[in-house]
ZAMARGU-4260 file (C-alpha; in steps of 0.2 Angstrom, whole numbers, plus 5000, padded with zeros to 4 digits):
<rodrens>
0) 5550/5606/5543 | 5556/5587/5535 | 5545/5573/5541 | 5549/5557/5535 | 5541/5544/5543
5) 5522/5542/5548 | 5508/5529/5551 | 5492/5529/5544 | 5476/5520/5544 | 5468/5518/5526
10) 5452/5510/5521 | 5446/5508/5502 | 5426/5509/5500 | 5413/5497/5501 | 5404/5491/5487
15) 5385/5495/5484 | 5372/5483/5488 | 5361/5476/5473 | 5343/5479/5473 | 5329/5469/5474
20) 5315/5477/5464 | 5301/5473/5451 | 5294/5482/5436 | 5278/5492/5443 | 5269/5498/5426
25) 5251/5501/5423 | 5249/5490/5409 | 5262/5477/5414 | 5253/5469/5429 | 5266/5454/5432
30) 5283/5464/5429 | 5298/5456/5429 | 5314/5460/5441 | 5324/5477/5438 | 5335/5479/5453
35) 5351/5486/5447 | 5368/5484/5453 | 5377/5494/5466 | 5393/5504/5461 | 5411/5501/5465
40) 5418/5505/5482 | 5432/5519/5479 | 5452/5513/5478 | 5466/5521/5489 | 5479/5526/5478
45) 5495/5533/5480 | 5504/5547/5469 | 5519/5553/5467 | 5520/5573/5468 | 5538/5580/5464
50) 5533/5597/5471 | 5533/5587/5489 | 5548/5583/5498 | 5541/5578/5515 | 5527/5568/5524
55) 5521/5581/5533 | 5504/5580/5529 | 5502/5563/5534 | 5509/5566/5552 | 5491/5568/5560
60) 5480/5559/5547 | 5473/5546/5558 | 5462/5536/5545 | 5459/5541/5527 | 5443/5531/5518
65) 5438/5531/5502 | 5420/5532/5497 | 5407/5518/5498 | 5398/5514/5483 | 5380/5519/5480
70) 5366/5506/5481 | 5357/5500/5465 | 5341/5505/5462 | 5324/5501/5453 | 5322/5501/5434
75) 5342/5493/5433 | 5347/5510/5440 | 5368/5507/5445 | 5373/5513/5460 | 5388/5527/5458
80) 5405/5522/5460 | 5413/5528/5477 | 5425/5541/5476 | 5444/5537/5475 | 5455/5543/5489
85) 5472/5550/5481 | 5487/5551/5494 | 5501/5561/5485 | 5517/5557/5492 | 5536/5563/5488
90) 5545/5552/5475 | 5555/5538/5486 | 5539/5535/5498 | 5540/5517/5503 | 5523/5510/5510
95) 5525/5496/5522 | 5513/5485/5531 | 5513/5492/5549 | 5510/5475/5557 | 5526/5465/5546
100) 5536/5478/5542 | 5534/5470/5523 | 5535/5482/5507 | 5518/5485/5499 | 5524/5498/5486
105) 5539/5509/5484 | 5534/5524/5474 | 5549/5526/5465 | 5555/5524/5447 | 5539/5518/5436
110) 5528/5517/5452 | 5523/5535/5450 | 5503/5531/5454 | 5497/5513/5461 | 5482/5506/5468
115) 5487/5500/5487 | 5469/5496/5492 | 5456/5491/5479 | 5437/5495/5484 | 5424/5482/5485
120) 5415/5477/5470 | 5397/5479/5470 | 5382/5467/5473 | 5373/5462/5458 | 5353/5467/5458
125) 5340/5454/5456 | 5338/5458/5438 | 5351/5445/5434 | 5344/5430/5445 | 5329/5429/5434
130) 5328/5410/5427 | 5313/5401/5419 | 5310/5393/5436 | 5312/5407/5446 | 5305/5422/5438
135) 5302/5432/5455 | 5320/5431/5463 | 5318/5441/5479 | 5335/5443/5483 | 5353/5452/5478
140) 5370/5450/5482 | 5378/5464/5494 | 5392/5474/5491 | 5411/5467/5495 | 5417/5477/5509
145) 5432/5486/5508 | 5449/5482/5516 | 5457/5491/5531 | 5476/5492/5534 | 5488/5502/5544
150) 5504/5507/5535 | 5520/5516/5539 | 5525/5528/5526 | 5545/5529/5525 | 5552/5543/5514
155) 5570/5537/5507 | 5578/5552/5498 | 5582/5548/5480 | 5599/5553/5475 | 5615/5546/5465
160) 5628/5553/5477 | 5626/5555/5498 | 5636/5567/5508 | 5640/5556/5525 | 5651/5562/5542
165) 5649/5567/5558 | 5638/5585/5562 | 5648/5602/5559 | 5660/5593/5545 | 5654/5605/5530
170) 5642/5594/5522 | 5630/5606/5519 | 5642/5621/5514 | 5649/5608/5500 | 5631/5603/5494
175) 5628/5623/5494 | 5644/5626/5483 | 5643/5613/5471 | 5623/5612/5468 | 5608/5622/5466
180) 5602/5618/5483 | 5600/5630/5497 | 5602/5620/5514 | 5600/5630/5531 | 5620/5633/5536
185) 5624/5637/5553 | 5638/5632/5566 | 5626/5617/5572 | 5636/5607/5585 | 5624/5593/5584
190) 5616/5592/5565 | 5605/5597/5554 | 5589/5589/5554 | 5583/5589/5535 | 5591/5580/5521
195) 5594/5590/5506 | 5597/5584/5489 | 5605/5596/5475 | 5609/5594/5457 | 5627/5595/5452
200) 5628/5601/5433 | 5644/5598/5428 | 5651/5602/5410 | 5655/5588/5400 | 5645/5576/5411
205) 5627/5570/5414 | 5627/5578/5431 | 5621/5568/5447 | 5609/5572/5461 | 5618/5575/5477
210) 5612/5573/5495 | 5618/5579/5511 | 5612/5566/5524 | 5611/5573/5543 | 5626/5569/5552
215) 5628/5552/5559 | 5635/5550/5575 | 5640/5536/5586 | 5627/5524/5590 | 5615/5528/5576
220) 5612/5510/5571 | 5606/5508/5587 | 5592/5521/5585 | 5603/5535/5595 | 5596/5552/5592
225) 5587/5552/5574 | 5601/5540/5568 | 5589/5526/5559 | 5580/5540/5551 | 5595/5548/5545
230) 5604/5532/5539 | 5586/5527/5530 | 5591/5541/5517 | 5608/5532/5513 | 5598/5516/5504
235) 5597/5523/5487 | 5613/5531/5484 | 5625/5525/5472 | 5643/5533/5476 | 5647/5539/5496
240) 5657/5556/5501 | 5664/5554/5517 | 5667/5572/5522 | 5679/5574/5538 | 5686/5588/5548
245) 5706/5587/5542 | 5709/5601/5552 | 5702/5593/5568 | 5692/5611/5573 | 5683/5602/5586
250) 5696/5590/5592 | 5692/5573/5584 | 5701/5562/5573 | 5697/5561/5557 | 5704/5543/5552
255) 5693/5537/5568 | 5677/5548/5560 | 5678/5537/5546 | 5680/5521/5554 | 5665/5525/5567
260) 5654/5531/5553 | 5657/5516/5541 | 5654/5503/5558 | 5637/5513/5559 | 5632/5509/5541
265) 5638/5491/5542 | 5626/5488/5557 | 5612/5497/5549 | 5615/5488/5531 | 5630/5481/5526
270) 5626/5479/5507 | 5629/5502/5508 | 5647/5498/5511 | 5649/5488/5495 | 5646/5503/5485
275) 5661/5514/5479 | 5666/5530/5490 | 5677/5543/5493 | 5685/5553/5507 | 5684/5574/5506
280) 5697/5580/5518 | 5688/5597/5522 | 5693/5611/5530 | 5711/5611/5523 | 5710/5630/5526
285) 5711/5629/5544 | 5725/5617/5545 | 5740/5625/5555 | 5756/5616/5551 | 5767/5610/5564
290) 5783/5606/5563 | 5788/5587/5565 | 5770/5583/5562 | 5761/5574/5548 | 5751/5582/5538
295) 5734/5576/5542 | 5729/5574/5523 | 5744/5564/5519 | 5739/5554/5535 | 5722/5552/5529
300) 5729/5546/5512 | 5740/5533/5520 | 5726/5527/5532 | 5714/5521/5517 | 5728/5519/5503
305) 5728/5501/5506 | 5708/5500/5502 | 5711/5509/5485 | 5702/5525/5493 | 5703/5542/5484
310) 5705/5557/5495 | 5703/5574/5490 | 5709/5589/5500 | 5695/5601/5499 | 5689/5619/5508
315) 5671/5621/5507 | 5673/5640/5514 | 5684/5644/5500 | 5679/5633/5486 | 5694/5624/5484
320) 5697/5607/5477 | 5678/5605/5475 | 5678/5604/5456 | 5689/5590/5456 | 5680/5581/5469
325) 5665/5582/5458 | 5672/5576/5442 | 5681/5561/5452 | 5663/5556/5457 | 5656/5560/5441
330) 5668/5546/5435 | 5664/5534/5447 | 5646/5536/5443 | 5649/5535/5424 | 5655/5516/5429
335) 5640/5510/5441 | 5624/5505/5438 | 5612/5520/5436 | 5595/5508/5437 | 5587/5515/5452
340) 5586/5506/5468 | 5568/5501/5470 | 5561/5490/5482 | 5551/5475/5476 | 5533/5472/5485
345) 5535/5460/5499 | 5515/5462/5505 | 5499/5460/5496 | 5484/5468/5505 | 5471/5458/5495
350) 5478/5442/5503 | 5471/5448/5518 | 5453/5447/5513 | 5455/5429/5507 | 5469/5422/5518
355) 5455/5412/5526 | 5446/5406/5510 | 5449/5389/5506 | 5456/5382/5489 | 5460/5364/5482
360) 5475/5358/5473 | 5470/5341/5460 | 5482/5332/5452 | 5472/5327/5435 | 5486/5318/5427
365) 5505/5315/5427 | 5510/5333/5421 | 5492/5342/5422 | 5485/5351/5440 | 5469/5361/5442
370) 5469/5374/5457 | 5451/5381/5461 | 5442/5387/5477 | 5435/5405/5483 | 5452/5411/5487
375) 5461/5408/5470 | 5442/5414/5462 | 5441/5429/5472 | 5459/5434/5470 | 5459/5432/5450
380) 5446/5446/5451 | 5457/5457/5459 | 5470/5454/5446 | 5477/5459/5428 | 5486/5445/5422
385) 5489/5453/5406 | 5502/5465/5412 | 5518/5461/5419 | 5516/5469/5435 | 5499/5460/5437
390) 5506/5443/5433 | 5520/5447/5445 | 5508/5453/5458 | 5497/5435/5457 | 5515/5424/5457
395) 5518/5432/5473 | 5501/5429/5480 | 5502/5411/5475 | 5517/5409/5484 | 5511/5418/5501
400) 5494/5408/5501 | 5502/5392/5501 | 5496/5386/5484 | 5515/5384/5476 | 5519/5374/5491
405) 5504/5363/5489 | 5508/5360/5470 | 5527/5355/5476 | 5520/5344/5490 | 5510/5335/5476
410) 5525/5333/5464 | 5525/5347/5451 | 5538/5347/5441 | 5546/5361/5429 | 5535/5363/5414
415) 5521/5354/5420 | 5503/5364/5417 | 5492/5372/5430 | 5474/5377/5426 | 5465/5389/5437
420) 5448/5396/5431 | 5451/5398/5412 | 5469/5401/5415 | 5484/5389/5412 | 5500/5392/5416
425) 5517/5382/5415 | 5526/5377/5429 | 5545/5384/5434 | 5552/5382/5451 | 5560/5399/5456
430) 5579/5403/5457
</rodrens>
């Protein structure tokens, strides 16, 4: 059973507390402090498992918690690090903050293993606080708390091409005839419930992934039936194949079917309709010629010729016209951008922990600014600025936390320098 949405609570582990301890040895009457540090809390990590195609395991998960760090001990003993919690998900899973709906991470492309919530840092023991004037420190730092967050997991299938259309127009049959997929095929009046993906292997081409999107009905964009959950699987496709019943076996008008499906996609995400598409006029084997009536395939061509939409006459049941259809689609794909659709990060969970901490922006001279405060210092502790992703993560934090807005309010200009705890950056206004 395909489950393509789930809502769960996740919590990273608390850091262990630092220890207060003093050496107690037979011939050392005044031993110094030897309290060790606490271990770090475990992380919440999402990892792509290419063997999965459903979020079923998270349907009743409730809370998923990483391990807490162990407390430090005497004799400079370091507490054990908490165990990470690794959540395996299908490729194409988008993790969103449940409250805002913003994207935390899209588990696609290069995002194969991503730490979503970092565990709290362990507190330092009293062995670090000894000074010439304070030789018997009786305090240590507690471990930092973990972060708890409710997230929505949303699976968007990854396929180059999507088969769309009303239920029972033959999409599953087409997929089974041209690919290695084995979807359940029957005369379902409403729709199959599971998107299926198969690989179309065409000699002379690189092949492509083809998805059978469950039948879309009128009102799907408003949530009729399971419409929104079906439409979400179109988000990554680069080419669409509209499959229609050219023979009107169930009495529907194929031209009106295409117009209705387009309206639903327009309401859901207008960008989808900017992608190239073709029409597969299916069930031509069931067309009964009637004297004086226009051939239904020619009627479809005439309706969509002004838009430059190719129309292929096919019979999935008899495997007629499918080879020409697939090669036509492959040619379109060859002239489109093959870069996968990966949704950018919009929400940084660590920002929740520091959002109420203060920061200051000081203009030290005409072109030099200094940003300080616990909000910045703590966030830098979460961030690896020497990687492209880490730097983008920190830039997003500066934007969301209001630092960039404050710099602009104080008159910062392109090329000015911003210093933050040993780091210096050149400022350039976005876009």
